[in-house]
N, C-alpha and C positions, 0 to 999 in steps of 0.2 A: 504494500500500500504506500502511496506517495507520502502520506503523513509520517510513516516510519522512516522513509528515506530522508525527510527533512530533519527528523530527530537525530538520525545518524550524522548528517552533515553538521548539525549544531554541536554535537558532542565530539566529533572527530576532526573536522577540518576547518570549520568556520564558526567560532563561538559567538560571533556577532550576527549570525543568520537569525532572522526572526520570521515567524509565521503564525497565522491564525486560521482556524478552520471550524466548520460546523457540519454535523451529520444529521440525517433525518432519523425517524424511529426505526428504520431498517438498517441503520448504521451505514447508509450510503452518503458519500461526500456531497454536500450541496453548496458549500462556499469555501473558498481557499484564497488566502492572501499571503504573499511571501516577498521578502527582500533580503538579499545576502549582505554581508558586511560592506562590500565595495559599493553596492547600490545605496546603502544607508549613508555612507560617507559622501557619495556624490550628491545625495539629496541634501545633506547638511550644508553643502557649499553652493549647489546649483538649484535648490528646490524653491526658489522664489516664485516661479510660475510652473505649474504642472498641468499637463494634458491628460485627461481621462479619456482614452480613445476607445469608446464603446462602439465598435463597428462590425464585429463579426463573431460568429460562433465557430468553434473548432473542437477537435477531438471527438471520439466516437459517442460521447455522452451528450453532445450538443450544448456544452456549457459555454457561456459568454466569456470571451477572453478580453481583458482590459489591461494593456500595458500602460504603465505610468511613466510618462516621457517629459523630459525637460531639455534645456540647452546647456551644453558644457562650455568650458572656456575656449574651445576651438570653434564655437558657433555650430556645433554638430549635435544631433539628437543623442541624448543619454537616457538610458532606461533605469529607473530607480527600483522598480519592483513590478509585480503583476498580480492580477486578480482573476479568479475563475468563479463564475456565478451560475447558479441553476437557472435563474430567470432574470429578466430585465424588469424589475418592479421596485416599488419604493422600499419594501422590506429588505430586499437583497442589497440595494444601493446604500441604505442606511447602515447595514452591517459592514459593507465595504468601507464606508467613510469612518466609522468608529474604529475599524481595524487599522486604517491608515493612521489615525491619531495615535493608536497604541504603538505601532511599529516605528513610526518616524519621530514621534515625540514633540513635534512642533508643526504649526499650520503653515501652508504656503501663503504668499501674498495674493495670488490669483490662481484660480482653477479654470481651465478651458475644457469644454465638453461639446458634444453635438447637441441637437435640439430635444433630447429626451426629457419629457416632462417629469417622469419619475425621478430621474437623476437630479433635476433642478430642485424638486421638493426635498430630496434627501440632503442636498448641499445646504439649503436654507436652514435646515434643522441642525445639522452637524457642524457646519462652518458658517455661522451667522455673520462673522466679521470679515470673512474672506471674499474678495471680489470674484464674481462668477461671470465669465464671458463665453460666448459661443465661438467655435472654431470657424474662421472665415472660409477655410478650404471646403469644409462640409457644405456650407451654404452656396459658395460660388460654383461648385461642381453640379448643383441641381438646376442651374439656369437653363442649360440646353434641354433637359427633360421637361421643364415647366413651360418654356417659351418656344421650344423648337430648335433643333440642332442647326438647321440651315439659317434660320433667323438670327441666332446668336453669332454665327460665323460670318455672315455676309451683310447684315443690315447696318452695322455701325453702332447699334444700340449699346453693345457691351463696351465698346471703346468710350463712348460718351459717359456711360454710367460709371465705368472704371475710374475715370478721372476724378470723380468725387468720392468713390468708395475707398480708393487707396491713397488719397491725398494726405500729405503729412501735416500741412499747416492751415487747414480750413476749420472754421467754426461749425457747430451744429446747425446754425441757421443757413450757412453757405451750403452745407451738405444737403439739407432738406430742399433748398431751392434748386440745386443741381439735379437731385433725384426727380423732383416734380417736373422740371424742364424736359428731362430725358423721357419720362413716362408720357408726358403730353405730346412730345414730338412724334413718338412712335405709336400713339393711340393705344396705350396699354393701361388706361385708368381703371378699367373694369376687371383686370386680372387679379383674381382673389389671392393667389400666392404672393404676388408682388406687394399687395396691400399688407399681408401678414408679415412679410420681411420688413416692410417700412415701419409697421407698428412696433416691432421688436428691435428697431435700429440701435437703440442705446446699448444693446447687448453684444453687437458685433461690428459696428462701424467705428473705426479709430477716432473719428472726429469727436466722439463722446467720451473718450478716455485718453486723450493725448497727454494728460498729466499723471497717468498711472503706470506703475512698473510692470510692463509686459515682457521685458527683456527679449522682445522680438518674436516670442513664441507664437502669439496669435496671428501676427501679420505674415509669417513665413508660410506661404501656401503649401509648400512641399513637405512641411513637418509631419502632418497627419498622413499625407499620401505616402511618404517614405516609410512611416511606421507600418502602415498596412502592407505595403509591398515587401518590406524587410522581413517581417515575421511570417508573411504569407509564403515566402520562399522556403521556410524551414518547417512549419507545422502543417499537419494534414488532418482532415476531418476524421479519418479512421484511426487516429492515434489513441492508445490508452493514455491515462493520465501520466504514467511513468514515462512512456515514449514521448508524450508531449513535452514533459519537463526536460528531457534530454535534448530535444530539438530546440526548445527555448534557450537552453544553456549554450548550444552551439551558436545561435544567433547573438547572444550576449557576448560570448567570447570573441566573436568576430568584431563586434562593435567596440569592445574594449581594446583589442589588438590594434584596430585602426586609430583609436585615441592615443595609444602608446607611440605609434609611428609619428603622429602629429606632434606629440610632446618631444620626441627626438628631433624633429625638424626645427623646434624652437631654439635649438642650440646654434643654428645657422643664422647669420645676420642678414636681414633683408636689405635691399638696395634703397637708399634714400632718394627722394625726388625734390627736396628743398635743401637749403643751407641752414635751416633753423635748428637750434639746439633742442627745441621742444620735440622735434621729430625723433632725434636720437634718444631723448628721454623715453619716448613711447616705445622704441625698440627694446630698451632695457626692461621695460615693465611688462608688456603684453605678449600673449601668444602671437604667433605669426598671423593667424587668421584674423584676430582682433586688431593687430597692428595695421593690417591693410585697410580695415574699415576706418580706424582712427587716422591713418595716413591720408586717406581721401578727404577727411574733414579738415586736416591741416592744410592740404594742398588748396582746397576750396577757400580756406581762410586767408591764403596768401594771394589768391588770384581773382576770386569771383565775388568780392564784397565791395559795396559802395558805402562810404562813410557819409551820413547825412548830417550828423551833429553830435556834440558831446558837451555835457555839463559836469561840473564837479562841486560837491558840497559835503563837508565833513569827511573828506577822504574817500568818498564814494562817487565813482564816475558812472554816469548814465549815458549810454551810447546808443544812437539810433542808426541802423544800417539797412541796406537793401541788397538783394541778389539781383544780378542783371536780368535773369529770366523771370523774376517775380516782382516787377516794378510796382504792382498794385499793393504789395504787402511790405510793411515796415516791421523789422524785428528790433526789439528793445533789450539791451543787455545792461545789467547792473553789476559793477565790479568794485569791491572794497579793496583799496590798495594796501591796507594794513593786514587784513586777514586773508586776502585773496579769495574771498567768497565771490562767486560769480553765478549769475542766473540769467538765462535767456528765455525770451517769451516763446520760443519754439518748443521748449521742454524735451529736447532730445535726450539729455542726460537722465531725466526722470524715467523716460520710457525704456532706454536701453543700457544706461550705465556708462556711457562715455560722452565726452564733450562734443559739441557741435562746431561747425565751421565758424559760426558767428562768435562763439566764445574764444576760439583759437585766434581769430582776427583781433579781438579786443585784448587778449593777453599779449599778442605781439606788439600792438601799437603802444601798450602801456609798459613794455620792457620786461615782462615776466617770461623767463626762459625755460621753465619746467612746468609740468602739469601740477597744479595744486593737489596735494595728496588727498584732500577730502573728496576729490573727484576721480580718484583711482579706485574702482570697484574691485574688491578682492576676487570676485568670481571670474574676472577676465584675465587674471594674471597668470604667468607661467607657473606650472606645478601647483595650481591652486588647491587641489585636494590635499596634497602632502603638507602644504603650509598652513592651511586654515581649517581642516577637519579636526574636530576634537574627539571623534569617536575612536577609541582604542579597541584592541582586541578584547572582547568581553565587556562587561560593564565597568565604569570608571569607579575605582575605590577612592577613599579619602586621600591616600598617598598619591594616587594617580592624579587626583584633582589638584593637589599642590604642584606637582610637576607640570600639569596642564596650565595652571595659572602662570607659572614662570614662562612657559612657552608662548602663551598669548601676550604677556608683557613684552617679551622679546620681539614678537611680530609687531606690536604697537610701536615699539621704539624704532623699528625699521621704517615706519611711515612718517616719523617725525622729522627726518632730515630734509 
């Protein structure tokens, strides 16, 4: 039985392995939740936003498989654990949510799911303070089936609608006007499904949560798609639970080996494209994948910004700027020259955890040569799990806690320079 297999793993090879399960009156397994030690460490560092990907049934018993997925410091999918459920109903989902809290010990900042109403109800009860958002990929892939494949491919409707759905810097009012204009132009006002999607717009349209920490999970359309495809290549409907777990582990090992390769590549220095010291600072801090994202913001901050005006009061500079391609929008940046506190109206740092081109432009013109350390997110740094996970093998004892405290203090000192 797979439960005994999990006990053996916990006792012999991975004392940080955790699992929860339930059986029915006939001792048949009805619910199963598990996460190994490495998955729990990954969650501790990267678990700010988690996708509950309730999309398909697998194994010979027809149980619902739910991988728990986030984004690691290489901007790649990372699996924290997984769930098998007998049914997709409120009771099963509530059990899954309570098991999640037991196994991981802390709540995420945001949970992303599909449009399952039973899951939504369970999350409201078990995670009342956690943001719940809908996966954009699950919604966007339904457009062809709801409106017609040819229409979506050839009419231009999706292009026009996409400009407001995916826009980074628009307000809710601007989104709503853009949606209404597109629907009016293509005479889709009576489409019931479009009305439903518009009514729930605050749950899936980025304009409504531009100031919330999504770390890119919700907006990356390939995230759920890759999760489906990835596990689909390993698991089969005819598998027993033990066979299913072996296949699952094969998929996880491949995912983790890929992450190790990327970590190895972090030792190689990327090519710089500017002469600014702040770009070299970014190389020292971030993984290669994140560095390239930050590098693009630095490049744009050197080339694509128009200064409109700057005022200074009590050592705080307020700077107004524009991008050449967005002449109708003004971005406002506030920079404290003493504390190096910086905030931009575009809210990119809040959403993804690294500074925007507007911030880099302002740091440059104010003579600040390194990234202010309060804007260096641990989750994007090289070797983030090894440096910032506090989960040791087994549970942390009082002596371990003392050692851990020293370790955390050392890490804090590193960020003070």
